[in-house]
C-alpha positions in Angstrom: 0.3 -0.4 -0.2 2.8 2.0 1.1 4.0 1.7 -2.5 1.5 2.3 -4.5 1.0 5.8 -2.7 4.5 6.6 -3.5 3.9 5.8 -7.1 1.2 7.4 -7.1 2.8 10.7 -5.2 5.5 10.0 -7.8 3.4 10.3 -10.8 1.5 13.6 -9.8 4.0 15.7 -8.4 7.0 14.3 -10.4 5.1 15.3 -13.8 4.8 18.4 -12.6 8.3 19.3 -11.6 9.1 18.0 -15.2 6.8 20.1 -16.8 8.0 23.0 -14.4 11.5 22.6 -15.1 10.7 22.3 -19.4 8.4 25.7 -19.0 11.7 27.4 -16.9 14.1 25.9 -19.4 12.3 26.8 -22.3 11.8 30.6 -20.6 15.4 30.8 -20.0 15.9 30.2 -23.6 13.8 32.7 -24.8 15.3 35.5 -22.3 18.1 34.1 -23.7 17.5 35.0 -27.3 15.8 38.1 -26.3 18.5 39.4 -24.6 21.2 39.0 -27.6 18.7 41.2 -29.8 18.8 43.6 -27.2 22.2 44.1 -27.8 24.0 47.1 -30.2 24.5 45.7 -33.6 28.5 45.1 -34.7 29.7 48.5 -36.6 30.4 47.2 -40.5 33.8 47.1 -41.3 34.1 50.8 -43.7 35.3 49.7 -47.4 37.8 52.7 -47.8 38.3 53.5 -51.7 41.7 52.8 -52.6 43.4 56.0 -53.3 45.8 56.8 -56.5 48.0 59.8 -56.1 47.4 62.0 -59.4 49.6 61.4 -62.5 50.9 64.5 -63.5 49.6 64.6 -67.7 52.8 64.3 -70.4 52.6 66.7 -72.7 52.2 65.6 -76.5 55.3 65.3 -78.7 55.4 65.9 -82.4 57.1 64.7 -85.2 58.8 67.4 -87.5 57.6 67.0 -91.1 58.0 68.1 -94.3 54.8 69.5 -96.8 53.2 71.9 -99.0 52.4 75.4 -96.6 49.9 77.7 -98.1 48.9 81.4 -96.7 45.6 82.6 -98.1 42.9 85.6 -97.5 39.2 84.8 -97.3 36.5 86.7 -98.5 32.8 86.5 -98.8 31.0 87.6 -102.0 28.3 86.9 -104.7 27.7 86.4 -108.0 27.1 89.7 -109.9 26.3 90.6 -113.6 29.3 92.0 -115.4 26.4 94.9 -116.9 24.2 96.1 -114.5 22.9 99.8 -114.4 20.1 101.3 -112.1 17.7 103.2 -114.6 16.5 106.8 -113.6 14.2 109.6 -115.2 15.9 113.2 -115.4 12.4 115.3 -114.3 11.6 116.2 -111.4 7.9 116.5 -110.2 6.0 114.3 -112.6 4.1 111.1 -112.0 4.1 107.6 -112.7 1.4 106.3 -115.1 2.1 103.0 -115.4 4.8 100.3 -114.5 4.8 97.4 -117.0 7.6 95.5 -115.0 8.2 93.4 -111.8 11.5 92.3 -110.5 12.6 89.5 -111.9 11.0 90.2 -115.0 13.1 89.3 -118.4 13.1 92.2 -120.9 14.2 93.0 -124.5 16.5 95.9 -125.4 13.8 98.9 -126.1 10.6 97.4 -124.0 8.9 100.1 -122.7 9.3 99.9 -118.5 7.4 102.7 -116.5 5.5 105.4 -118.2 5.1 108.7 -116.6 1.9 111.1 -116.7 3.0 113.6 -119.5 -0.7 114.3 -121.1 -0.4 117.9 -119.9 2.6 118.3 -121.9 1.6 116.4 -124.8 -1.3 119.7 -125.0 1.2 122.2 -124.6 3.3 120.3 -127.3 0.5 120.7 -129.8 0.0 124.2 -129.5 3.8 124.6 -129.6 3.3 123.2 -132.8 0.8 125.2 -134.2 2.1 128.4 -132.7 5.9 127.1 -134.4 4.2 126.7 -137.9 2.9 130.5 -137.9 6.4 131.7 -137.2 8.1 129.6 -139.9 5.4 131.2 -142.3 6.1 134.5 -140.8 9.9 133.5 -141.4 9.7 132.6 -144.7 7.9 136.2 -145.5 10.5 137.7 -144.0 13.3 135.5 -145.8 11.7 136.8 -149.6 12.1 140.2 -147.9 15.6 140.2 -146.7 16.9 143.0 -148.4 14.3 145.3 -147.6 15.0 145.0 -143.8 17.6 146.1 -141.4 20.3 143.7 -141.2 19.6 143.9 -137.2 15.9 143.3 -137.5 16.5 140.0 -139.8 19.3 139.0 -137.0 16.9 139.7 -134.2 13.7 137.3 -136.0 15.9 134.5 -136.5 17.0 134.6 -133.0 13.5 134.5 -131.9 12.9 131.8 -134.4 15.6 129.6 -133.4 14.4 130.1 -129.9 11.1 129.0 -130.5 13.1 125.6 -132.4 14.3 124.6 -129.6 11.8 124.9 -127.1 9.6 123.2 -129.7 13.0 120.4 -129.1 13.2 120.6 -125.5 9.5 119.6 -125.1 9.3 117.1 -127.8 12.5 115.1 -125.4 11.1 115.7 -122.6 8.1 114.0 -123.4 10.1 111.1 -124.8 12.0 110.4 -121.4 8.5 110.0 -119.7 8.6 106.7 -121.3 11.5 104.2 -119.8 12.5 101.6 -122.2 15.4 99.0 -121.6 18.7 99.8 -122.8 20.4 96.4 -123.4 18.7 93.2 -122.9 18.4 91.7 -119.5 16.9 90.7 -116.1 15.0 93.2 -113.9 16.2 93.2 -110.8 14.5 95.7 -108.9 11.7 97.9 -109.6 11.2 101.4 -106.8 8.4 103.4 -109.2 4.5 102.8 -108.0 1.7 103.6 -109.8 0.9 107.2 -108.8 4.0 108.1 -106.9 5.8 111.2 -108.0 9.8 111.1 -109.2 13.0 112.8 -109.1 15.1 113.6 -111.4 18.2 110.9 -111.3 16.9 108.7 -108.1 17.2 105.2 -109.5 13.7 103.7 -110.0 15.0 100.1 -111.4 18.0 97.9 -111.8 18.4 96.0 -114.8 21.1 93.5 -115.3 22.2 91.6 -118.2 21.6 87.6 -116.3 23.8 86.2 -119.6 27.2 87.4 -118.3 27.7 86.4 -114.6 30.7 86.4 -112.6 31.8 85.7 -109.4 32.2 89.0 -106.9 34.1 89.1 -103.1 34.9 92.0 -101.2 37.9 91.6 -99.7 39.4 93.9 -96.6 41.8 96.4 -97.2 44.4 95.1 -95.6 44.2 92.1 -97.9 43.5 93.4 -100.7 47.2 94.2 -100.9 48.1 90.9 -100.6 46.3 90.0 -103.8 47.0 90.1 -107.7 45.6 89.4 -110.8 46.2 85.9 -111.6 46.2 84.5 -108.5 45.0 80.9 -107.9 41.3 80.8 -105.4 38.7 78.5 -104.7 35.1 79.5 -104.7 32.5 78.0 -102.5 29.5 78.7 -104.2 26.3 77.7 -101.6 24.4 75.1 -102.4 26.4 74.3 -105.3 29.9 73.4 -104.5 33.3 74.6 -104.8 35.4 75.6 -107.7 38.5 76.5 -109.2 39.6 79.9 -110.2 42.0 82.8 -111.2 41.6 86.4 -110.1 40.4 88.2 -113.5 40.3 92.1 -112.1 41.3 93.9 -109.5 38.1 96.5 -107.5 38.6 100.1 -108.8 39.3 102.9 -105.9 38.0 106.0 -106.4 37.7 108.8 -104.7 33.8 110.0 -104.6 30.5 107.5 -104.3 29.0 110.3 -106.7 26.6 108.6 -109.3 27.5 108.4 -113.0 25.6 112.0 -113.4 27.9 113.9 -111.3 24.7 114.5 -108.7 25.4 113.9 -105.2 22.8 113.0 -102.7 23.8 112.6 -99.4 20.2 110.6 -98.3 20.9 108.0 -101.1 22.7 105.0 -100.0 25.5 103.6 -102.0 25.1 102.2 -104.9 26.2 99.0 -105.6 29.1 98.1 -107.9 31.0 95.4 -109.4 33.8 97.9 -110.3 34.4 97.5 -106.2 34.9 93.9 -106.1 37.5 91.4 -106.8 36.4 89.0 -109.8 37.6 86.1 -110.1 37.0 83.4 -113.4 36.3 79.9 -113.0 37.4 77.3 -114.7 34.2 76.1 -115.4 31.2 77.8 -115.0 28.3 75.8 -112.6 25.2 75.3 -114.0 21.6 76.8 -113.0 23.4 79.3 -110.8 21.1 82.7 -110.6 22.6 86.5 -109.7 22.7 87.3 -106.2 23.9 83.3 -105.2 26.1 84.5 -102.1 29.5 82.3 -101.7 32.7 82.6 -100.5 36.7 82.9 -101.9 39.6 82.1 -100.5 42.5 83.0 -102.4 46.4 81.3 -101.9 48.9 84.4 -101.9 52.0 82.7 -101.1 52.6 78.6 -101.2 55.5 76.4 -100.2 56.5 73.4 -101.0 58.6 70.6 -99.2 58.6 72.7 -96.1 59.2 71.4 -92.8 56.6 72.1 -90.7 55.6 71.9 -86.4 52.5 72.2 -85.3 52.0 76.2 -84.0 51.8 75.3 -80.4 54.9 73.6 -80.1 57.0 77.0 -80.8 57.8 79.2 -78.0 59.0 82.4 -77.2 60.7 84.4 -74.6 61.1 87.8 -75.5 63.2 88.2 -78.7 64.0 84.1 -78.5 62.2 81.6 -80.5 62.5 78.4 -80.1 61.6 74.8 -79.3 62.1 71.5 -77.1 63.6 68.8 -78.6 62.9 65.2 -77.6 66.4 63.2 -78.1 67.1 59.5 -78.6 66.9 58.8 -74.8 63.8 60.8 -73.6 66.2 64.0 -72.2 64.8 67.2 -73.7 67.1 70.3 -75.2 66.4 73.9 -76.0 66.6 74.7 -79.8 66.7 78.0 -80.9 65.2 78.2 -84.3 64.3 80.4 -87.2 60.7 80.7 -88.6 59.2 81.1 -92.3 55.1 81.4 -93.6 52.8 80.5 -90.8 49.4 79.8 -90.7 46.8 79.5 -87.7 48.2 75.9 -87.3 51.5 75.1 -88.6 54.7 77.1 -88.7 57.8 76.9 -91.3 60.9 75.8 -89.7 63.7 77.5 -92.2 66.4 76.9 -90.1 67.4 74.7 -86.5 64.9 71.6 -87.0 65.3 68.8 -89.4 62.4 66.1 -90.7 62.0 63.1 -88.6 63.0 65.4 -85.3 60.5 65.4 -82.0 59.2 68.7 -80.8 57.4 69.3 -77.4 53.9 70.6 -77.6 52.5 72.8 -74.5 
């Protein structure tokens, strides 16, 4: 009976002890785990970049070479006509009756371009012609009775008659000049006259150009003109057409006055564009489809030398009056060498003395 009680007691109490021990063990494990979670994280080791010392850039080295060097001057220009004239009237205070052409029209010599209103003058002309016929009759009668007249009386009558004849001729010319005709065949470049508008004597009302005789014209700076001569080679880059070879044909004419062809200066009128102000270049082959006014650029070779000893301009050094270069020796060492220069462009320098082809020089 005692044994049974003990076993029963053991099974009751012992089980609870075992369960309590298990719970305690599990609690300690959870506490330990949570305690580790509360500890601060260990710092990660910083990944530092590798620092390399800066390298000093090596200056460029260039080989001394032999090539052709050219000096040139450049300018812009356009296609112009060799014959181009401003057209004008010689009378003042008349009105335009009709404008029969517009810019771009092709006309033939003698075609009527502009007509002035000369109706009042035509009426006056008819009256003067009738009056002059009377004077002719009177003059014939005077001639028949010349011997009966005093010489002075006959001379005075003759003078009056000639004056009336001249007045009649002048009026006829004025009326005829009221019609502007094309002096040659060509293209109307511009028209300044408007129907109903008034005109002033010698003011340009139209410009006529002979488009069958076009040339390349370029406007160079004064300092560049001193370097140019007839016969020099030129390259002409015509807009939207291509590059063409040519030669200088005509130099510009230097004039001391901007007066117009009639000797009348008008300070309010802009300078007239004239082909005489341009360098004219003759192309070896004229391109097709090139019209007057097409923009272009011209480059003229002023000096040229073949087999010149050249180095880049960046390799040339100067201190005061001294001009020198740094030459690279075969062992890599550098030494300074004084040089004498010749032709120079924006990129290259000719070395007349001091270097030989194949050597190497140091740039900057």
